[in-house]
LUMFI-525455 format. One record per atom (N, C-alpha, C): atom name; chain; x, y, z; residue in one letter. Coordinates in steps of 0.001 Angstrom, whole numbers, plus 500000, padded with zeros to 6 digits. Each point is the difference from the previous one (the first is absolute). Layout:
! residues N
+-------+--------+--------+--------+--------+--------+
| atome | chaine |     c1 |     c2 |     c3 | residu |
+-------+--------+--------+--------+--------+--------+
|    CA |      A |      X |      Y |      Z |      A |
...
+-------+--------+--------+--------+--------+--------+
//
This chain:
! residues 101
+-------+--------+--------+--------+--------+--------+
| atome | chaine |     c1 |     c2 |     c3 | residu |
+-------+--------+--------+--------+--------+--------+
|     N |      A | 357690 | 780013 | 394222 |      X |
|    CA |      A | 500159 | 501487 | 499248 |      X |
|     C |      A | 499437 | 499679 | 498548 |      X |
|     N |      A | 499086 | 500785 | 499800 |      X |
|    CA |      A | 499086 | 500321 | 498736 |      X |
|     C |      A | 500842 | 500080 | 498954 |      X |
|     N |      A | 499501 | 499570 | 498733 |      X |
|    CA |      A | 500599 | 500462 | 498584 |      X |
|     C |      A | 500211 | 501324 | 499733 |      X |
|     N |      A | 499119 | 500912 | 500197 |      X |
|    CA |      A | 499959 | 501370 | 499994 |      X |
|     C |      A | 501215 | 500272 | 500971 |      X |
|     N |      A | 500442 | 499710 | 501014 |      X |
|    CA |      A | 501318 | 500530 | 500734 |      X |
|     C |      A | 501245 | 499566 | 499721 |      X |
|     N |      A | 500015 | 498803 | 498960 |      X |
|    CA |      A | 501443 | 499592 | 499446 |      X |
|     C |      A | 499874 | 500460 | 498728 |      X |
|     N |      A | 499329 | 500701 | 499686 |      X |
|    CA |      A | 500236 | 500441 | 498607 |      X |
|     C |      A | 500229 | 501693 | 500184 |      X |
|     N |      A | 500306 | 500488 | 500994 |      X |
|    CA |      A | 500430 | 501306 | 500300 |      X |
|     C |      A | 501371 | 499925 | 499623 |      X |
|     N |      A | 500581 | 501026 | 499518 |      X |
|    CA |      A | 501317 | 500388 | 500126 |      X |
|     C |      A | 500718 | 500752 | 501139 |      X |
|     N |      A | 500978 | 499997 | 500445 |      X |
|    CA |      A | 500601 | 500406 | 501248 |      X |
|     C |      A | 501134 | 500841 | 499083 |      X |
|     N |      A | 499956 | 501312 | 500428 |      X |
|    CA |      A | 500580 | 500951 | 499324 |      X |
|     C |      A | 501169 | 500582 | 501287 |      X |
|     N |      A | 501295 | 499863 | 499340 |      X |
|    CA |      A | 501187 | 500648 | 501069 |      X |
|     C |      A | 500577 | 500800 | 499018 |      X |
|     N |      A | 500455 | 501059 | 501181 |      X |
|    CA |      A | 501007 | 500907 | 499535 |      X |
|     C |      A | 500780 | 500190 | 499295 |      X |
|     N |      A | 500417 | 500408 | 498634 |      X |
|    CA |      A | 501453 | 499257 | 499727 |      X |
|     C |      A | 501136 | 501321 | 500849 |      X |
|     N |      A | 499618 | 500707 | 500939 |      X |
|    CA |      A | 500793 | 500820 | 500487 |      X |
|     C |      A | 500732 | 499263 | 501168 |      X |
|     N |      A | 499581 | 498785 | 500355 |      X |
|    CA |      A | 500658 | 499112 | 501055 |      X |
|     C |      A | 500930 | 499298 | 499413 |      X |
|     N |      A | 500201 | 499973 | 498612 |      X |
|    CA |      A | 501322 | 499324 | 499423 |      X |
|     C |      A | 501247 | 500623 | 499569 |      X |
|     N |      A | 499627 | 501611 | 500139 |      X |
|    CA |      A | 501077 | 500662 | 499427 |      X |
|     C |      A | 501000 | 500494 | 500992 |      X |
|     N |      A | 501090 | 500358 | 499647 |      X |
|    CA |      A | 501006 | 500541 | 501029 |      X |
|     C |      A | 500236 | 501370 | 499892 |      X |
|     N |      A | 500194 | 500550 | 501163 |      X |
|    CA |      A | 499631 | 501375 | 500179 |      X |
|     C |      A | 501243 | 500664 | 499205 |      X |
|     N |      A | 499802 | 501184 | 499547 |      X |
|    CA |      A | 500568 | 500886 | 499081 |      X |
|     C |      A | 499871 | 501692 | 500247 |      X |
|     N |      A | 500900 | 500613 | 499195 |      X |
|    CA |      A | 499698 | 501368 | 500205 |      X |
|     C |      A | 499908 | 500616 | 498195 |      X |
|     N |      A | 498383 | 499865 | 499685 |      X |
|    CA |      A | 500218 | 500092 | 498526 |      X |
|     C |      A | 500310 | 498809 | 499335 |      X |
|     N |      A | 500995 | 500062 | 499114 |      X |
|    CA |      A | 500600 | 498965 | 499155 |      X |
|     C |      A | 501129 | 499657 | 500532 |      X |
|     N |      A | 500430 | 500467 | 501084 |      X |
|    CA |      A | 501274 | 499259 | 500817 |      X |
|     C |      A | 499820 | 499318 | 501236 |      X |
|     N |      A | 500150 | 498750 | 499792 |      X |
|    CA |      A | 500185 | 498912 | 500891 |      X |
|     C |      A | 500431 | 500595 | 501326 |      X |
|     N |      A | 499189 | 499734 | 501457 |      X |
|    CA |      A | 500619 | 500414 | 501010 |      X |
|     C |      A | 501502 | 499630 | 500370 |      X |
|     N |      A | 500332 | 498612 | 499946 |      X |
|    CA |      A | 501296 | 499526 | 499927 |      X |
|     C |      A | 500728 | 500734 | 499275 |      X |
|     N |      A | 500017 | 500960 | 499169 |      X |
|    CA |      A | 501088 | 500856 | 499172 |      X |
|     C |      A | 500102 | 501230 | 500544 |      X |
|     N |      A | 499300 | 500483 | 500616 |      X |
|    CA |      A | 500268 | 501357 | 500551 |      X |
|     C |      A | 501184 | 500443 | 500681 |      X |
|     N |      A | 500268 | 499403 | 500664 |      X |
|    CA |      A | 501134 | 500167 | 501093 |      X |
|     C |      A | 501351 | 499666 | 498885 |      X |
|     N |      A | 500439 | 499040 | 499362 |      X |
|    CA |      A | 500937 | 499744 | 499078 |      X |
|     C |      A | 500187 | 501068 | 499094 |      X |
|     N |      A | 498824 | 500363 | 499201 |      X |
|    CA |      A | 499998 | 501592 | 499304 |      X |
|     C |      A | 500314 | 500879 | 500810 |      X |
|     N |      A | 499545 | 500172 | 501148 |      X |
|    CA |      A | 500258 | 501383 | 500561 |      X |
|     C |      A | 501924 | 499872 | 500356 |      X |
|     N |      A | 500584 | 498996 | 500383 |      X |
|    CA |      A | 501661 | 499895 | 500253 |      X |
|     C |      A | 500459 | 500151 | 498555 |      X |
|     N |      A | 499439 | 499383 | 498618 |      X |
|    CA |      A | 500787 | 500302 | 498757 |      X |
|     C |      A | 499617 | 501505 | 499626 |      X |
|     N |      A | 498961 | 500347 | 500372 |      X |
|    CA |      A | 499654 | 501315 | 499835 |      X |
|     C |      A | 501134 | 501242 | 500436 |      X |
|     N |      A | 500194 | 499817 | 501471 |      X |
|    CA |      A | 501332 | 500562 | 500613 |      X |
|     C |      A | 501144 | 499616 | 499554 |      X |
|     N |      A | 500265 | 498873 | 499849 |      X |
|    CA |      A | 501428 | 499674 | 499515 |      X |
|     C |      A | 500462 | 500541 | 498827 |      X |
|     N |      A | 498769 | 500163 | 498757 |      X |
|    CA |      A | 500417 | 500611 | 498766 |      X |
|     C |      A | 499609 | 501212 | 500229 |      X |
|     N |      A | 499707 | 500839 | 500740 |      X |
|    CA |      A | 499811 | 501527 | 500262 |      X |
|     C |      A | 501302 | 500153 | 500421 |      X |
|     N |      A | 500751 | 499410 | 501279 |      X |
|    CA |      A | 501057 | 500191 | 500394 |      X |
|     C |      A | 501245 | 499705 | 498829 |      X |
|     N |      A | 499860 | 499056 | 499037 |      X |
|    CA |      A | 501247 | 499965 | 499133 |      X |
|     C |      A | 500037 | 500749 | 499100 |      X |
|     N |      A | 498592 | 500474 | 499212 |      X |
|    CA |      A | 500056 | 500596 | 498758 |      X |
|     C |      A | 499992 | 501516 | 500311 |      X |
|     N |      A | 499597 | 500665 | 501249 |      X |
|    CA |      A | 499920 | 501330 | 500011 |      X |
|     C |      A | 501201 | 500476 | 501119 |      X |
|     N |      A | 500256 | 498791 | 501171 |      X |
|    CA |      A | 500903 | 500434 | 500975 |      X |
|     C |      A | 501302 | 499677 | 499644 |      X |
|     N |      A | 500362 | 498983 | 499193 |      X |
|    CA |      A | 501379 | 499437 | 499891 |      X |
|     C |      A | 500061 | 500569 | 498550 |      X |
|     N |      A | 499343 | 499782 | 499103 |      X |
|    CA |      A | 500297 | 500288 | 498493 |      X |
|     C |      A | 499551 | 501493 | 499312 |      X |
|     N |      A | 499224 | 500717 | 500981 |      X |
|    CA |      A | 499368 | 501180 | 499488 |      X |
|     C |      A | 499267 | 499982 | 498896 |      X |
|     N |      A | 499029 | 498851 | 499575 |      X |
|    CA |      A | 499185 | 500372 | 498962 |      X |
|     C |      A | 498683 | 500188 | 500120 |      X |
|     N |      A | 499099 | 500489 | 499417 |      X |
|    CA |      A | 498765 | 500764 | 499986 |      X |
|     C |      A | 498918 | 498929 | 500664 |      X |
|     N |      A | 498720 | 500506 | 499544 |      X |
|    CA |      A | 498875 | 499134 | 500443 |      X |
|     C |      A | 499820 | 498921 | 498990 |      X |
|     N |      A | 500146 | 500264 | 498923 |      X |
|    CA |      A | 499696 | 498823 | 498786 |      X |
|     C |      A | 500607 | 498904 | 500398 |      X |
|     N |      A | 501585 | 499937 | 500000 |      X |
|    CA |      A | 500772 | 498897 | 500383 |      X |
|     C |      A | 499875 | 499502 | 501345 |      X |
|     N |      A | 499204 | 500675 | 500848 |      X |
|    CA |      A | 499508 | 499444 | 501498 |      X |
|     C |      A | 498661 | 499435 | 499473 |      X |
|     N |      A | 499392 | 500394 | 499621 |      X |
|    CA |      A | 498798 | 499407 | 499650 |      X |
|     C |      A | 500041 | 498508 | 499329 |      X |
|     N |      A | 500757 | 500055 | 498734 |      X |
|    CA |      A | 500193 | 498712 | 499161 |      X |
|     C |      A | 500686 | 498803 | 501052 |      X |
|     N |      A | 500706 | 500324 | 500500 |      X |
|    CA |      A | 501001 | 499232 | 500793 |      X |
|     C |      A | 499308 | 499626 | 500942 |      X |
|     N |      A | 498959 | 500610 | 500772 |      X |
|    CA |      A | 498759 | 499443 | 500997 |      X |
|     C |      A | 499213 | 499429 | 499261 |      X |
|     N |      A | 499481 | 500029 | 498848 |      X |
|    CA |      A | 499226 | 499037 | 499216 |      X |
|     C |      A | 500401 | 499104 | 499757 |      X |
|     N |      A | 501428 | 499785 | 499526 |      X |
|    CA |      A | 500668 | 498649 | 499869 |      X |
|     C |      A | 500301 | 499230 | 501259 |      X |
|     N |      A | 500163 | 500508 | 500724 |      X |
|    CA |      A | 500074 | 499489 | 501131 |      X |
|     C |      A | 498967 | 499086 | 500677 |      X |
|     N |      A | 499199 | 500988 | 499906 |      X |
|    CA |      A | 498726 | 499655 | 500706 |      X |
|     C |      A | 499067 | 498574 | 499045 |      X |
|     N |      A | 500311 | 500233 | 498596 |      X |
|    CA |      A | 499172 | 499188 | 498983 |      X |
|     C |      A | 501117 | 498794 | 500280 |      X |
|     N |      A | 501075 | 499967 | 500212 |      X |
|    CA |      A | 501148 | 498490 | 499807 |      X |
|     C |      A | 499463 | 499550 | 501664 |      X |
|     N |      A | 499700 | 500486 | 500976 |      X |
|    CA |      A | 499731 | 499435 | 501082 |      X |
|     C |      A | 498770 | 499139 | 499956 |      X |
|     N |      A | 498802 | 501026 | 499507 |      X |
|    CA |      A | 498670 | 499354 | 499549 |      X |
|     C |      A | 499941 | 498659 | 499361 |      X |
|     N |      A | 501229 | 500139 | 498757 |      X |
|    CA |      A | 499840 | 498765 | 499023 |      X |
|     C |      A | 500679 | 499109 | 501183 |      X |
|     N |      A | 500718 | 500086 | 500801 |      X |
|    CA |      A | 500991 | 498997 | 500741 |      X |
|     C |      A | 499021 | 499240 | 501068 |      X |
|     N |      A | 499369 | 501028 | 500979 |      X |
|    CA |      A | 499662 | 499424 | 500909 |      X |
|     C |      A | 498441 | 500151 | 500145 |      X |
|     N |      A | 499346 | 500338 | 498748 |      X |
|    CA |      A | 498544 | 500325 | 500125 |      X |
|     C |      A | 499144 | 498413 | 499669 |      X |
|     N |      A | 498498 | 500398 | 499928 |      X |
|    CA |      A | 499593 | 498824 | 500103 |      X |
|     C |      A | 500106 | 499180 | 498482 |      X |
|     N |      A | 499906 | 498759 | 500350 |      X |
|    CA |      A | 500150 | 499213 | 498542 |      X |
|     C |      A | 501278 | 500293 | 499355 |      X |
|     N |      A | 501016 | 500046 | 500786 |      X |
|    CA |      A | 501315 | 500122 | 499396 |      X |
|     C |      A | 500252 | 498921 | 499001 |      X |
|     N |      A | 499670 | 498655 | 500290 |      X |
|    CA |      A | 500339 | 498994 | 499009 |      X |
|     C |      A | 499727 | 500442 | 498653 |      X |
|     N |      A | 499248 | 500861 | 499760 |      X |
|    CA |      A | 499722 | 500722 | 498677 |      X |
|     C |      A | 501235 | 500237 | 499315 |      X |
|     N |      A | 500893 | 500678 | 500959 |      X |
|    CA |      A | 501001 | 501050 | 499378 |      X |
|     C |      A | 501385 | 499010 | 500039 |      X |
|     N |      A | 500062 | 499409 | 501247 |      X |
|    CA |      A | 501427 | 499686 | 500607 |      X |
|     C |      A | 500203 | 498474 | 499217 |      X |
|     N |      A | 498474 | 499493 | 499294 |      X |
|    CA |      A | 500000 | 498477 | 499534 |      X |
|     C |      A | 500917 | 500199 | 498731 |      X |
|     N |      A | 500302 | 501118 | 499515 |      X |
|    CA |      A | 500493 | 500185 | 498793 |      X |
|     C |      A | 501565 | 499785 | 500311 |      X |
|     N |      A | 500452 | 500061 | 500813 |      X |
|    CA |      A | 501283 | 499674 | 500322 |      X |
|     C |      A | 500791 | 498605 | 500127 |      X |
|     N |      A | 498783 | 499093 | 500511 |      X |
|    CA |      A | 500676 | 498594 | 500425 |      X |
|     C |      A | 499609 | 499385 | 498742 |      X |
|     N |      A | 501339 | 499180 | 499913 |      X |
|    CA |      A | 500273 | 499178 | 498426 |      X |
|     C |      A | 498747 | 498786 | 500182 |      X |
|     N |      A | 499648 | 499602 | 498797 |      X |
|    CA |      A | 498645 | 499174 | 499939 |      X |
|     C |      A | 501489 | 498600 | 500289 |      X |
|     N |      A | 499200 | 499036 | 500415 |      X |
|    CA |      A | 500778 | 498814 | 500447 |      X |
|     C |      A | 500133 | 499410 | 498600 |      X |
|     N |      A | 500952 | 498978 | 499690 |      X |
|    CA |      A | 500784 | 499483 | 498899 |      X |
|     C |      A | 499555 | 498300 | 500528 |      X |
|     N |      A | 498798 | 499560 | 499507 |      X |
|    CA |      A | 499594 | 498552 | 500197 |      X |
|     C |      A | 501046 | 499547 | 499024 |      X |
|     N |      A | 500598 | 498563 | 500361 |      X |
|    CA |      A | 500598 | 499275 | 499249 |      X |
|     C |      A | 499582 | 498646 | 500430 |      X |
|     N |      A | 499946 | 499264 | 498624 |      X |
|    CA |      A | 499621 | 498537 | 500301 |      X |
|     C |      A | 501065 | 499076 | 500074 |      X |
|     N |      A | 500098 | 498979 | 501251 |      X |
|    CA |      A | 501065 | 499429 | 499820 |      X |
|     C |      A | 499999 | 498332 | 499563 |      X |
|     N |      A | 500835 | 499700 | 499777 |      X |
|    CA |      A | 500236 | 498913 | 499033 |      X |
|     C |      A | 501048 | 498975 | 500458 |      X |
|     N |      A | 499851 | 499527 | 501406 |      X |
|    CA |      A | 501111 | 499357 | 500526 |      X |
|     C |      A | 498803 | 498692 | 500020 |      X |
|     N |      A | 501296 | 498951 | 499882 |      X |
|    CA |      A | 499210 | 498749 | 500590 |      X |
|     C |      A | 500022 | 499607 | 501520 |      X |
|     N |      A | 498947 | 499126 | 500475 |      X |
|    CA |      A | 499777 | 500049 | 501162 |      X |
|     C |      A | 501203 | 498887 | 500506 |      X |
|     N |      A | 500792 | 500436 | 501245 |      X |
|    CA |      A | 500810 | 498984 | 500608 |      X |
|     C |      A | 500074 | 499866 | 501737 |      X |
|     N |      A | 499587 | 499148 | 500274 |      X |
|    CA |      A | 499718 | 499641 | 501263 |      X |
|     C |      A | 501404 | 500613 | 500672 |      X |
|     N |      A | 499853 | 500631 | 501559 |      X |
|    CA |      A | 500982 | 499952 | 500656 |      X |
|     C |      A | 500389 | 498791 | 500801 |      X |
|     N |      A | 499189 | 499255 | 499635 |      X |
|    CA |      A | 500516 | 498582 | 501007 |      X |
|     C |      A | 501072 | 499008 | 499059 |      X |
|     N |      A | 499611 | 500011 | 498568 |      X |
|    CA |      A | 500949 | 499160 | 499065 |      X |
|     C |      A | 501101 | 501120 | 499747 |      X |
|     N |      A | 501320 | 499545 | 500623 |      X |
|    CA |      A | 501502 | 500538 | 499590 |      X |
|     C |      A | 500544 | 499384 | 498907 |      X |
|     N |      A | 499170 | 499643 | 498938 |      X |
|    CA |      A | 501062 | 499246 | 499009 |      X |
|     C |      A | 500228 | 500797 | 498970 |      X |
+-------+--------+--------+--------+--------+--------+
//
């Protein structure tokens, strides 16, 4: 292999590492968001008899909550709810299990 060949860059398409999506919406969120939208439509307009504005707000709230809990990098959001470990220094003297004095 010549020195000229080893200095060439290999260009890789960034699309190879991407996940499928429909615009800004990841593809794994489409079915749950559809279900959330139908349930919010039935509850707000069918059961409660509210208008389109409350239906839209409930739908956006439900879809946003679902995305925050199950979307990519959920640890950024869910990590806030885990308590930090409490580190304690132990000050006990060593006692052998073989000496029963």
